[in-house]
N, CA, C and O of each residue as an XYZ file, in Angstrom:
900
protein
N     -37.257     32.465     25.101
C     -36.943     33.558     24.166
C     -36.203     33.002     22.949
O     -35.254     32.234     23.109
N     -36.622     33.380     21.727
C     -35.984     32.873     20.509
C     -34.621     33.520     20.367
O     -34.512     34.744     20.299
N     -33.575     32.695     20.324
C     -32.233     33.235     20.249
C     -31.930     33.865     18.897
O     -30.946     34.594     18.767
N     -32.764     33.597     17.875
C     -32.549     34.216     16.576
C     -33.200     35.587     16.485
O     -33.161     36.218     15.429
N     -33.802     36.065     17.586
C     -34.497     37.333     17.543
C     -33.980     38.247     18.649
O     -34.544     38.273     19.743
N     -32.919     38.991     18.375
C     -32.329     39.829     19.395
C     -33.217     41.004     19.717
O     -34.065     41.392     18.913
N     -33.023     41.577     20.899
C     -33.787     42.740     21.288
C     -33.396     43.925     20.439
O     -32.289     43.967     19.901
N     -34.269     44.871     20.314
C     -34.020     46.028     19.471
C     -32.943     46.908     20.075
O     -32.884     47.043     21.297
N     -32.094     47.509     19.262
C     -31.113     48.448     19.768
C     -31.794     49.714     20.235
O     -32.941     49.954     19.856
N     -31.139     50.543     21.048
C     -31.743     51.792     21.513
C     -32.224     52.622     20.325
O     -31.473     52.875     19.383
N     -33.461     53.031     20.384
C     -34.017     53.861     19.327
C     -34.592     53.076     18.167
O     -35.117     53.674     17.228
N     -34.511     51.766     18.202
C     -35.016     50.950     17.107
C     -36.156     50.077     17.570
O     -36.394     49.926     18.768
N     -36.866     49.500     16.607
C     -37.983     48.637     16.937
C     -37.557     47.187     16.887
O     -36.606     46.860     16.178
N     -38.232     46.292     17.623
C     -37.925     44.862     17.535
C     -38.063     44.333     16.118
O     -37.280     43.479     15.702
N     -39.051     44.824     15.366
C     -39.244     44.357     13.996
C     -38.038     44.703     13.135
O     -37.600     43.889     12.322
N     -37.498     45.906     13.309
C     -36.326     46.317     12.535
C     -35.124     45.469     12.904
O     -34.323     45.108     12.042
N     -34.998     45.149     14.203
C     -33.875     44.316     14.642
C     -33.964     42.930     14.030
O     -32.954     42.355     13.622
N     -35.196     42.388     13.967
C     -35.352     41.058     13.380
C     -35.010     41.064     11.895
O     -34.380     40.136     11.389
N     -35.439     42.138     11.193
C     -35.147     42.218      9.765
C     -33.648     42.295      9.526
O     -33.122     41.642      8.625
N     -32.958     43.100     10.339
C     -31.504     43.240     10.193
C     -30.806     41.923     10.476
O     -29.879     41.532      9.767
N     -31.261     41.243     11.521
C     -30.628     39.978     11.916
C     -30.817     38.916     10.842
O     -29.929     38.100     10.595
N     -31.992     38.938     10.203
C     -32.297     37.903      9.219
C     -31.629     38.161      7.881
O     -31.640     37.288      7.012
N     -31.042     39.353      7.692
C     -30.447     39.685      6.405
C     -29.039     39.133      6.236
O     -28.436     39.295      5.175
N     -28.508     38.486      7.263
C     -27.182     37.903      7.115
C     -27.191     36.891      5.979
O     -28.103     36.073      5.859
N     -26.165     36.962      5.157
C     -26.092     36.085      3.982
C     -26.009     34.628      4.418
O     -25.476     34.331      5.488
N     -26.530     33.717      3.601
C     -26.483     32.292      3.962
C     -25.072     31.794      4.250
O     -24.877     30.986      5.158
N     -24.081     32.267      3.483
C     -22.714     31.810      3.726
C     -22.177     32.276      5.081
O     -21.335     31.613      5.687
N     -22.681     33.440      5.553
C     -22.279     33.914      6.880
C     -22.891     33.026      7.959
O     -22.224     32.651      8.923
N     -24.164     32.699      7.782
C     -24.826     31.792      8.722
C     -24.121     30.436      8.770
O     -23.866     29.890      9.843
N     -23.815     29.908      7.591
C     -23.156     28.606      7.533
C     -21.801     28.660      8.235
O     -21.431     27.726      8.946
N     -21.070     29.739      8.039
C     -19.767     29.858      8.694
C     -19.937     29.941     10.215
O     -19.131     29.377     10.955
N     -20.969     30.632     10.687
C     -21.257     30.668     12.121
C     -21.444     29.258     12.671
O     -20.934     28.918     13.739
N     -22.176     28.458     11.929
C     -22.489     27.109     12.393
C     -21.269     26.189     12.297
O     -21.074     25.322     13.150
N     -20.459     26.376     11.273
C     -19.219     25.592     11.169
C     -18.283     25.940     12.329
O     -17.697     25.050     12.945
N     -18.144     27.229     12.622
C     -17.304     27.643     13.741
C     -17.832     27.081     15.061
O     -17.056     26.664     15.921
N     -19.141     27.072     15.212
C     -19.736     26.531     16.438
C     -19.516     25.024     16.538
O     -19.289     24.496     17.627
N     -19.584     24.334     15.402
C     -19.316     22.893     15.401
C     -17.877     22.616     15.823
O     -17.617     21.714     16.620
N     -16.956     23.389     15.287
C     -15.545     23.254     15.656
C     -15.361     23.486     17.153
O     -14.668     22.711     17.812
N     -15.967     24.532     17.699
C     -15.820     24.826     19.123
C     -16.426     23.720     19.979
O     -15.880     23.365     21.024
N     -17.565     23.174     19.528
C     -18.193     22.089     20.277
C     -17.312     20.847     20.300
O     -17.179     20.199     21.338
N     -16.709     20.511     19.156
C     -15.804     19.364     19.116
C     -14.623     19.570     20.063
O     -14.201     18.640     20.751
N     -14.095     20.792     20.093
C     -12.952     21.079     20.961
C     -13.341     21.000     22.436
O     -12.564     20.525     23.265
N     -14.537     21.466     22.756
C     -14.981     21.500     24.153
C     -15.518     20.158     24.626
O     -15.252     19.739     25.752
N     -16.274     19.485     23.766
C     -17.054     18.323     24.212
C     -16.736     17.020     23.484
O     -17.239     15.967     23.876
N     -15.912     17.063     22.431
C     -15.680     15.868     21.644
C     -16.920     15.511     20.836
O     -17.913     16.237     20.858
N     -16.860     14.403     20.132
C     -18.003     14.006     19.320
C     -19.209     13.635     20.178
O     -20.340     13.979     19.836
N     -18.980     12.938     21.287
C     -20.096     12.468     22.105
C     -20.946     13.620     22.628
O     -22.163     13.482     22.751
N     -20.326     14.749     22.936
C     -21.062     15.877     23.476
C     -21.488     16.893     22.434
O     -22.058     17.932     22.766
N     -21.210     16.591     21.173
C     -21.566     17.511     20.086
C     -22.858     17.048     19.437
O     -22.911     15.982     18.823
N     -23.888     17.849     19.577
C     -25.186     17.566     18.977
C     -25.648     18.821     18.242
O     -25.066     19.893     18.405
N     -26.688     18.684     17.442
C     -27.238     19.842     16.761
C     -27.693     20.880     17.782
O     -27.523     22.081     17.570
N     -28.262     20.424     18.872
C     -28.707     21.353     19.917
C     -27.520     22.081     20.546
O     -27.583     23.290     20.770
N     -26.441     21.352     20.830
C     -25.262     21.977     21.423
C     -24.645     22.988     20.459
O     -24.211     24.062     20.877
N     -24.607     22.651     19.183
C     -24.055     23.559     18.175
C     -24.922     24.811     18.077
O     -24.403     25.924     17.995
N     -26.233     24.629     18.087
C     -27.136     25.783     18.038
C     -26.909     26.709     19.226
O     -26.897     27.931     19.081
N     -26.729     26.109     20.410
C     -26.517     26.923     21.614
C     -25.225     27.727     21.521
O     -25.194     28.901     21.888
N     -24.162     27.097     21.032
C     -22.884     27.811     20.909
C     -22.988     28.927     19.875
O     -22.430     30.007     20.065
N     -23.703     28.667     18.780
C     -23.852     29.677     17.729
C     -24.834     30.772     18.114
O     -24.849     31.836     17.497
N     -25.666     30.517     19.144
C     -26.694     31.478     19.517
C     -27.840     31.521     18.523
O     -28.445     32.570     18.302
N     -28.136     30.366     17.921
C     -29.197     30.276     16.930
C     -30.214     29.223     17.350
O     -29.935     28.372     18.195
N     -31.391     29.294     16.749
C     -32.428     28.311     17.044
C     -32.168     27.029     16.283
O     -31.432     27.019     15.296
N     -32.781     25.938     16.748
C     -32.668     24.668     16.017
C     -33.227     24.794     14.606
O     -32.708     24.185     13.670
N     -34.284     25.583     14.456
C     -34.862     25.783     13.135
C     -33.887     26.450     12.181
O     -33.807     26.087     11.008
N     -33.140     27.435     12.692
C     -32.157     28.113     11.852
C     -31.032     27.158     11.459
O     -30.556     27.181     10.324
N     -30.612     26.319     12.408
C     -29.561     25.347     12.094
C     -30.037     24.429     10.972
O     -29.321     24.207      9.996
N     -31.245     23.901     11.117
C     -31.731     22.925     10.139
C     -32.096     23.580      8.806
O     -32.253     22.890      7.799
N     -32.228     24.876      8.798
C     -32.431     25.574      7.523
C     -31.175     25.459      6.655
O     -31.265     25.451      5.427
N     -30.011     25.369      7.292
C     -28.741     25.316      6.561
C     -28.129     23.915      6.528
O     -27.472     23.550      5.552
N     -28.337     23.140      7.572
C     -27.775     21.796      7.675
C     -28.842     20.880      8.240
O     -29.373     21.131      9.322
N     -29.160     19.815      7.513
C     -30.233     18.932      7.943
C     -29.824     18.006      9.077
O     -30.663     17.613      9.887
N     -28.557     17.656      9.146
C     -28.104     16.667     10.120
C     -26.780     17.084     10.750
O     -26.078     17.964     10.253
N     -26.467     16.431     11.850
C     -25.155     16.617     12.466
C     -24.058     16.190     11.499
O     -23.003     16.823     11.439
N     -24.295     15.129     10.745
C     -23.303     14.666      9.786
C     -22.962     15.729      8.752
O     -21.799     15.878      8.378
N     -23.963     16.469      8.289
C     -23.711     17.540      7.331
C     -22.878     18.654      7.962
O     -21.999     19.217      7.310
N     -23.149     18.971      9.219
C     -22.363     19.978      9.931
C     -20.906     19.534     10.078
O     -19.985     20.324      9.870
N     -20.712     18.284     10.433
C     -19.358     17.760     10.607
C     -18.612     17.718      9.278
O     -17.418     18.012      9.221
N     -19.320     17.353      8.207
C     -18.684     17.308      6.895
C     -18.264     18.704      6.452
O     -17.177     18.882      5.902
N     -19.122     19.694      6.690
C     -18.782     21.070      6.327
C     -17.607     21.566      7.160
O     -16.772     22.319      6.659
N     -17.532     21.159      8.408
C     -16.410     21.549      9.266
C     -15.129     20.894      8.782
O     -14.071     21.524      8.791
N     -15.207     19.644      8.363
C     -14.048     18.961      7.784
C     -13.519     19.740      6.585
O     -12.316     19.979      6.478
N     -14.399     20.127      5.701
C     -13.973     20.861      4.501
C     -13.369     22.218      4.882
O     -12.372     22.644      4.298
N     -13.969     22.883      5.849
C     -13.451     24.192      6.263
C     -12.050     24.075      6.856
O     -11.169     24.864      6.514
N     -11.835     23.110      7.734
C     -10.515     22.939      8.339
C      -9.482     22.536      7.290
O      -8.337     22.987      7.335
N      -9.884     21.693      6.353
C      -8.980     21.318      5.271
C      -8.653     22.532      4.400
O      -7.510     22.697      3.973
N      -9.644     23.375      4.137
C      -9.409     24.579      3.341
C      -8.389     25.494      4.021
O      -7.568     26.119      3.351
N      -8.443     25.570      5.352
C      -7.465     26.385      6.077
C      -6.050     25.880      5.826
O      -5.145     26.663      5.537
N      -5.867     24.586      5.936
C      -4.550     23.999      5.694
C      -4.132     24.226      4.247
O      -3.004     24.646      3.985
N      -5.031     23.953      3.311
C      -4.685     24.010      1.900
C      -4.340     25.425      1.468
O      -3.400     25.629      0.700
N      -5.100     26.415      1.961
C      -4.822     27.809      1.604
C      -3.450     28.232      2.123
O      -2.692     28.894      1.415
N      -3.133     27.847      3.364
C      -1.825     28.171      3.928
C      -0.721     27.458      3.164
O       0.348     28.024      2.941
N      -0.975     26.215      2.761
C       0.025     25.447      2.014
C       0.282     26.070      0.651
O       1.433     26.184      0.231
N      -0.777     26.475     -0.044
C      -0.603     27.074     -1.361
C       0.154     28.398     -1.264
O       0.971     28.707     -2.132
N      -0.110     29.184     -0.214
C       0.627     30.438     -0.033
C       2.102     30.154      0.223
O       2.971     30.857     -0.292
N       2.385     29.128      1.016
C       3.784     28.770      1.303
C       4.487     28.256      0.057
O       5.659     28.563     -0.161
N       3.791     27.481     -0.761
C       4.371     26.975     -2.005
C       4.711     28.136     -2.939
O       5.778     28.159     -3.551
N       3.797     29.091     -3.040
C       4.036     30.238     -3.914
C       5.257     31.033     -3.459
O       6.001     31.570     -4.279
N       5.454     31.103     -2.128
C       6.583     31.872     -1.592
C       7.898     31.099     -1.668
O       8.969     31.686     -1.508
N       7.830     29.806     -1.907
C       9.031     28.968     -1.873
C       9.845     29.025     -3.151
O      10.989     28.571     -3.182
N       9.260     29.582     -4.211
C       9.989     29.619     -5.475
C       9.712     28.401     -6.332
O       8.861     27.584     -5.982
N      10.416     28.261     -7.458
C      10.083     27.217     -8.439
C      10.614     25.825     -8.117
O      10.180     24.853     -8.737
N      11.532     25.699     -7.174
C      12.126     24.392     -6.884
C      11.103     23.482     -6.210
O      10.606     23.832     -5.139
N      10.767     22.330     -6.789
C       9.723     21.475     -6.206
C      10.096     20.925     -4.829
O       9.209     20.709     -4.003
N      11.388     20.692     -4.558
C      11.773     20.223     -3.234
C      11.555     21.319     -2.186
O      11.136     21.031     -1.064
N      11.835     22.563     -2.549
C      11.573     23.680     -1.641
C      10.075     23.831     -1.405
O       9.647     24.153     -0.297
N       9.285     23.601     -2.441
C       7.829     23.683     -2.300
C       7.308     22.581     -1.382
O       6.428     22.814     -0.553
N       7.862     21.378     -1.541
C       7.450     20.270     -0.678
C       7.812     20.556      0.774
O       7.010     20.320      1.677
N       8.999     21.055      0.990
C       9.420     21.423      2.347
C       8.464     22.465      2.926
O       8.099     22.388      4.099
N       8.064     23.429      2.116
C       7.170     24.491      2.582
C       5.814     23.939      3.003
O       5.277     24.329      4.040
N       5.262     23.034      2.203
C       3.933     22.506      2.519
C       3.969     21.653      3.781
O       3.010     21.653      4.553
N       5.061     20.927      4.002
C       5.173     20.119      5.212
C       5.348     21.010      6.446
O       4.788     20.725      7.505
N       6.116     22.075      6.309
C       6.309     22.984      7.444
C       5.010     23.674      7.841
O       4.791     23.952      9.020
N       4.153     23.951      6.873
C       2.849     24.551      7.186
C       2.084     23.681      8.173
O       1.445     24.184      9.097
N       2.158     22.374      7.966
C       1.430     21.458      8.847
C       2.020     21.319     10.230
O       1.384     20.764     11.126
N       3.241     21.823     10.417
C       3.923     21.643     11.697
C       4.260     22.974     12.373
O       5.143     23.047     13.228
N       3.547     24.010     11.977
C       3.710     25.318     12.593
C       2.341     25.934     12.836
O       1.387     25.621     12.124
N       2.232     26.816     13.843
C       0.978     27.562     13.999
C       0.698     28.367     12.723
O       1.649     28.762     12.049
N      -0.552     28.623     12.368
C      -1.751     28.312     13.152
C      -2.293     26.897     12.944
O      -3.238     26.504     13.628
N      -1.713     26.112     12.007
C      -2.201     24.748     11.799
C      -1.804     23.866     12.983
O      -2.612     23.070     13.462
N      -0.568     24.005     13.453
C      -0.134     23.222     14.606
C      -0.715     23.874     15.865
O      -0.040     24.614     16.581
N      -1.962     23.576     16.095
C      -2.743     24.130     17.204
C      -3.498     22.973     17.833
O      -4.056     22.134     17.126
N      -3.518     22.923     19.156
C      -4.110     21.761     19.843
C      -5.555     21.535     19.436
O      -5.944     20.398     19.165
N      -6.355     22.585     19.386
C      -7.760     22.422     19.017
C      -7.899     21.973     17.567
O      -8.707     21.097     17.257
N      -7.110     22.575     16.679
C      -7.188     22.209     15.264
C      -6.843     20.742     15.063
O      -7.588     20.006     14.415
N      -5.719     20.320     15.618
C      -5.267     18.941     15.422
C      -6.244     17.956     16.051
O      -6.584     16.938     15.448
N      -6.695     18.263     17.269
C      -7.636     17.350     17.941
C      -8.931     17.223     17.137
O      -9.455     16.122     16.968
N      -9.442     18.344     16.647
C     -10.676     18.292     15.867
C     -10.489     17.489     14.591
O     -11.384     16.742     14.195
N      -9.337     17.631     13.942
C      -9.100     16.863     12.716
C      -9.108     15.367     12.999
O      -9.652     14.589     12.215
N      -8.512     14.964     14.104
C      -8.494     13.535     14.429
C      -9.892     13.019     14.770
O     -10.250     11.903     14.392
N     -10.666     13.808     15.468
C     -12.047     13.406     15.755
C     -12.818     13.224     14.448
O     -13.537     12.240     14.273
N     -12.661     14.167     13.549
C     -13.381     14.106     12.280
C     -12.909     12.948     11.410
O     -13.724     12.301     10.752
N     -11.622     12.680     11.397
C     -11.126     11.523     10.637
C     -11.741     10.230     11.153
O     -12.122      9.363     10.367
N     -11.838     10.100     12.471
C     -12.393      8.872     13.037
C     -13.852      8.687     12.644
O     -14.312      7.559     12.468
N     -14.584      9.796     12.507
C     -16.002      9.710     12.161
C     -16.231      9.347     10.703
O     -17.327      8.925     10.333
N     -15.213      9.508      9.878
C     -15.374      9.182      8.457
C     -15.591      7.698      8.228
O     -15.987      7.286      7.138
N     -15.332      6.888      9.260
C     -15.527      5.441      9.128
C     -16.979      5.021      9.271
O     -17.350      3.915      8.879
N     -17.815      5.914      9.839
C     -19.179      5.484     10.164
C     -20.270      6.386      9.595
O     -21.452      6.084      9.763
N     -19.916      7.476      8.931
C     -20.917      8.406      8.427
C     -20.637      8.678      6.946
O     -19.518      9.034      6.576
N     -21.663      8.508      6.104
C     -21.471      8.638      4.658
C     -21.049     10.046      4.263
O     -20.158     10.214      3.430
N     -21.686     11.070      4.857
C     -21.322     12.447      4.525
C     -19.898     12.756      4.944
O     -19.165     13.447      4.236
N     -19.509     12.236      6.110
C     -18.148     12.450      6.582
C     -17.140     11.707      5.708
O     -16.053     12.215      5.434
N     -17.503     10.517      5.279
C     -16.601      9.739      4.433
C     -16.364     10.467      3.112
O     -15.234     10.514      2.624
N     -17.421     11.032      2.532
C     -17.273     11.775      1.276
C     -16.398     13.004      1.477
O     -15.554     13.309      0.634
N     -16.591     13.716      2.590
C     -15.784     14.909      2.868
C     -14.325     14.537      3.075
O     -13.427     15.241      2.614
N     -14.090     13.423      3.772
C     -12.717     12.985      4.011
C     -12.031     12.613      2.706
O     -10.893     13.013      2.463
N     -12.721     11.849      1.865
C     -12.117     11.429      0.599
C     -11.821     12.629     -0.290
O     -10.801     12.663     -0.979
N     -12.712     13.611     -0.273
C     -12.523     14.818     -1.076
C     -11.313     15.621     -0.600
O     -10.461     16.002     -1.402
N     -11.240     15.878      0.714
C     -10.167     16.725      1.240
C      -8.834     15.990      1.284
O      -7.792     16.564      0.967
N      -8.868     14.732      1.674
C      -7.642     13.929      1.702
C      -7.083     13.787      0.294
O      -5.876     13.893      0.080
N      -7.976     13.546     -0.665
C      -7.546     13.371     -2.040
C      -6.924     14.626     -2.617
O      -5.959     14.548     -3.377
N      -7.465     15.782     -2.265
C      -6.918     17.032     -2.788
C      -5.470     17.230     -2.342
O      -4.607     17.549     -3.160
N      -5.199     17.043     -1.054
C      -3.840     17.218     -0.552
C      -2.920     16.122     -1.093
O      -1.776     16.391     -1.457
N      -3.422     14.890     -1.144
C      -2.592     13.793     -1.646
C      -2.170     14.058     -3.094
O      -1.013     13.841     -3.454
N      -3.097     14.523     -3.912
C      -2.761     14.798     -5.312
C      -1.743     15.933     -5.423
O      -0.885     15.917     -6.305
N      -1.840     16.914     -4.531
C      -0.853     18.015     -4.555
C       0.532     17.471     -4.224
O       1.514     17.822     -4.877
N       0.606     16.620     -3.218
C       1.889     16.024     -2.851
C       2.408     15.105     -3.964
O       3.602     15.094     -4.261
N       1.508     14.345     -4.569
C       1.912     13.475     -5.679
C       2.540     14.292     -6.797
O       3.548     13.889     -7.378
N       1.944     15.437     -7.097
C       2.476     16.289     -8.147
C       3.865     16.792     -7.830
O       4.741     16.800     -8.695
N       4.074     17.217     -6.582
C       5.390     17.713     -6.184
C       6.430     16.592     -6.208
O       7.541     16.781     -6.703
N       6.067     15.433     -5.675
C       7.001     14.300     -5.687
C       7.334     13.905     -7.121
O       8.487     13.605     -7.432
N       6.325     13.905     -7.998
C       6.567     13.584     -9.397
C       7.510     14.579    -10.052
O       8.378     14.191    -10.834
N       7.344     15.875     -9.734
C       8.240     16.893    -10.286
C       9.678     16.672     -9.815
O      10.622     16.776    -10.598
N       9.829     16.363     -8.518
C      11.169     16.114     -7.972
C      11.788     14.893     -8.646
O      12.963     14.902     -9.014
N      10.986     13.847     -8.802
C      11.495     12.611     -9.412
C      11.973     12.855    -10.842
O      13.011     12.336    -11.250
N      11.219     13.640    -11.595
C      11.603     13.904    -12.987
C      12.911     14.684    -13.069
O      13.744     14.420    -13.936
N      13.089     15.649    -12.160
C      14.327     16.439    -12.206
C      15.540     15.599    -11.815
O      16.673     15.946    -12.148
N      15.301     14.492    -11.107
C      16.420     13.683    -10.633
C      16.543     12.348    -11.365
O      17.408     11.533    -11.045
N      15.691     12.138    -12.327
C      15.738     10.883    -13.063
C      15.391      9.687    -12.209
O      15.909      8.592    -12.425
N      14.505      9.892    -11.227
C      14.139      8.814    -10.313
C      12.822      8.180    -10.746
O      11.946      8.846    -11.297
N      12.700      6.878    -10.485
C      11.467      6.150    -10.806
C      10.614      5.934     -9.565
O       9.777      5.032     -9.537
N      10.820      6.758     -8.533
C      10.039      6.603     -7.304
C       8.548      6.755     -7.618
O       8.171      7.529     -8.498
N       7.718      6.026     -6.907
C       6.272      6.049     -7.124
C       5.688      7.272     -6.400
O       5.699      7.297     -5.169
N       5.177      8.292     -7.123
C       4.637      9.487     -6.462
C       3.430      9.205     -5.581
O       3.263      9.833     -4.536
N       2.580      8.257     -6.001
C       1.369      7.965     -5.222
C       1.741      7.342     -3.875
O       1.262      7.778     -2.828
N       2.585      6.334     -3.911
C       3.007      5.679     -2.677
C       3.768      6.644     -1.772
O       3.576      6.644     -0.556
N       4.626      7.460     -2.364
C       5.435      8.384     -1.577
C       4.563      9.472     -0.948
O       4.802      9.864      0.194
N       3.558      9.964     -1.674
C       2.655     10.970     -1.115
C       1.885     10.408      0.077
O       1.692     11.097      1.078
N       1.449      9.160     -0.034
C       0.749      8.536      1.095
C       1.679      8.400      2.300
O       1.257      8.594      3.441
N       2.920      8.074      2.048
C       3.890      7.977      3.130
C       4.083      9.330      3.811
O       4.114      9.410      5.039
N       4.211     10.380      3.026
C       4.395     11.715      3.599
C       3.192     12.138      4.431
O       3.357     12.742      5.491
N       1.988     11.830      3.968
C       0.790     12.184      4.727
C       0.723     11.391      6.028
O       0.315     11.921      7.062
N       1.122     10.123      5.978
C       1.138      9.312      7.195
C       2.163      9.852      8.193
O       1.906      9.885      9.396
N       3.315     10.271      7.692
C       4.337     10.828      8.570
C       3.867     12.130      9.203
O       4.128     12.380     10.380
N       3.179     12.956      8.432
C       2.672     14.217      8.960
C       1.637     13.979     10.058
O       1.662     14.635     11.099
N       0.726     13.032      9.815
C      -0.274     12.721     10.844
C       0.392     12.159     12.092
O      -0.016     12.467     13.212
N       1.423     11.332     11.899
C       2.157     10.800     13.041
C       2.838     11.895     13.840
O       2.877     11.845     15.069
N       3.378     12.891     13.136
C       4.008     14.017     13.823
C       2.984     14.795     14.629
O       3.298     15.286     15.713
N       1.748     14.917     14.113
C       0.703     15.595     14.884
C       0.394     14.837     16.177
O       0.216     15.447     17.232
N       0.330     13.506     16.092
C       0.073     12.717     17.297
C       1.195     12.923     18.311
O       0.940     13.131     19.497
N       2.432     12.863     17.839
C       3.570     13.049     18.726
C       3.536     14.421     19.385
O       3.854     14.558     20.566
N       3.150     15.428     18.621
C       3.071     16.785     19.165
C       1.978     16.900     20.221
O       2.154     17.577     21.234
N       0.837     16.229     19.981
C      -0.228     16.258     20.981
C       0.237     15.640     22.300
O      -0.115     16.117     23.379
N       1.033     14.574     22.198
C       1.491     13.867     23.390
C       2.668     14.580     24.050
O       2.717     14.708     25.273
N       3.619     15.046     23.230
C       4.842     15.668     23.765
C       5.172     16.935     22.981
O       6.128     16.945     22.206
N       4.400     17.999     23.168
C       4.606     19.213     22.372
C       5.975     19.855     22.580
O       6.506     20.502     21.677
N       6.547     19.675     23.777
C       7.836     20.322     24.038
C       8.967     19.727     23.201
O       9.999     20.372     23.017
N       8.791     18.527     22.699
C       9.841     17.881     21.920
C       9.649     17.984     20.420
O      10.380     17.356     19.655
N       8.671     18.771     19.990
C       8.355     18.860     18.565
C       9.113     20.023     17.930
O       8.805     21.186     18.192
N      10.094     19.711     17.105
C      10.863     20.718     16.377
C      10.514     20.577     14.893
O      10.998     19.654     14.238
N       9.687     21.470     14.354
C       9.236     21.329     12.962
C      10.381     21.215     11.963
O      10.318     20.404     11.040
N      11.424     22.017     12.140
C      12.533     21.981     11.185
C      13.191     20.604     11.157
O      13.490     20.081     10.083
N      13.415     20.021     12.320
C      14.055     18.714     12.385
C      13.148     17.620     11.836
O      13.612     16.713     11.144
N      11.863     17.704     12.143
C      10.927     16.691     11.647
C      10.869     16.714     10.124
O      10.939     15.666      9.481
N      10.740     17.909      9.545
C      10.662     18.014      8.088
C      11.988     17.599      7.463
O      11.996     16.955      6.414
N      13.112     17.958      8.089
C      14.411     17.531      7.572
C      14.492     16.007      7.532
O      15.038     15.435      6.589
N      13.943     15.348      8.564
C      13.915     13.884      8.575
C      13.041     13.321      7.470
O      13.411     12.343      6.819
N      11.862     13.943      7.249
C      10.988     13.514      6.161
C      11.735     13.582      4.828
O      11.729     12.633      4.044
N      12.372     14.719      4.594
C      13.017     14.935      3.301
C      14.252     14.062      3.118
O      14.579     13.669      1.998
N      14.937     13.758      4.219
C      16.083     12.842      4.124
C      15.609     11.458      3.678
O      16.254     10.809      2.854
N      14.477     11.012      4.228
C      13.922      9.719      3.801
C      13.507      9.767      2.332
O      13.694      8.800      1.593
N      12.943     10.899      1.917
C      12.555     11.042      0.522
C      13.781     11.010     -0.387
O      13.753     10.394     -1.453
N      14.855     11.672      0.035
C      16.092     11.659     -0.757
C      16.599     10.222     -0.932
O      17.044      9.846     -2.016
N      16.531      9.434      0.124
C      16.971      8.039      0.041
C      16.107      7.251     -0.942
O      16.622      6.463     -1.734
N      14.798      7.466     -0.889
C      13.898      6.767     -1.805
C      14.177      7.186     -3.250
O      14.175      6.357     -4.161
N      14.413      8.461     -3.440
C      14.722      8.939     -4.796
C      15.996      8.301     -5.316
O      16.027      7.804     -6.442
N      17.049      8.309     -4.505
C      18.341      7.766     -4.930
C      18.259      6.285     -5.212
O      18.903      5.788     -6.136
N      17.464      5.566     -4.414
C      17.378      4.103     -4.569
C      16.634      3.697     -5.828
O      16.756      2.557     -6.277
N      15.860      4.618     -6.409
C      15.052      4.271     -7.577
C      15.548      4.941     -8.854
O      14.848      4.965     -9.867
N      16.769      5.488     -8.793
C      17.391      6.004    -10.018
C      17.925      4.814    -10.821
O      18.664      4.000    -10.267
N      17.581      4.687    -12.091
C      18.085      3.552    -12.879
C      19.603      3.460    -12.821
O      20.307      4.446    -13.039
N      20.098      2.257    -12.523
C      21.520      2.045    -12.439
C      22.113      2.312    -11.070
O      23.313      2.133    -10.859
N      21.242      2.756    -10.109
C      21.748      3.025     -8.769
C      22.143      1.711     -8.108
O      21.480      0.696     -8.321
N      23.216      1.708     -7.307
C      23.615      0.472     -6.618
C      22.562      0.058     -5.602
O      21.938      0.914     -4.974
N      22.360     -1.215     -5.435
C      21.416     -1.735     -4.456
C      22.158     -2.250     -3.253
O      23.301     -2.697     -3.342
N      21.470     -2.176     -2.104
C      22.071     -2.686     -0.879
C      21.824     -4.183     -0.778
O      20.829     -4.693     -1.292
N      22.733     -4.879     -0.116
C      22.615     -6.330      0.030
C      21.523     -6.657      1.018
O      21.262     -7.830      1.284
C-alpha cells in the first residue's frame, strides 16, 4: 500500500483524499522529512539512518522523499540548518531581551545553549552526529560552514563590542572560537554527567575567562611574569 495515499475519510472518495494529501505545500513536506531525519538520528544514529528509514518514519514513499531531497546528504544538511536555526532564533530572542549591554547579550546567548529546549539530549546528540559527518560529505560540510560561521560571526560582533567599550585589544575572532569550543565542551560534559551541569555557573566561568582576556589586552595593562 502506498503510504502517500491515505484511505478516504468517512463520506469522501479516495480520489478526494489523494488530492487533499498532495496539496501540502513543499515547505511542509520538507519539514516533515527534516523532522523524520532528526528522529532517525536520535533513534538509530547515522549508521541506521537511510533514506528508506527516514521515509518510513515520515510515512511517505521513497519517491516523495526524492522529490524533495535527492540524497541522504541533502536531508542531513537540511536537518543541520534546521537545528542551527532553532538555536539561532532562540539566541536572537534572548539577545533582544537582554538589553543594550553587549556583555549581557553575550551571557544571554551562552545561556540559551545551556538551557532547555536547546539543552536536550536528542538535540545535542544529533548535533554531534551531524558535526562528525561534515568531515566526509560535501553537502554536510557546506551546511556546517554556513551555520557555524553565522554563530561565530555573531559572537565575534558581541566580543568586538565589549572590547571597544573597555578599550581592549582582544582578538574577537580568536575569542569567539574559544567561546564556541567551550560551549561544545559543556554539551559533552552535560551528556556524560547531566546532574552536575549548572548553566549559570558554567556561563559565569566562561565570562570570567573573557574578563581576564579583556583585561590582559588593555594597552598599558600590567603583564604577569
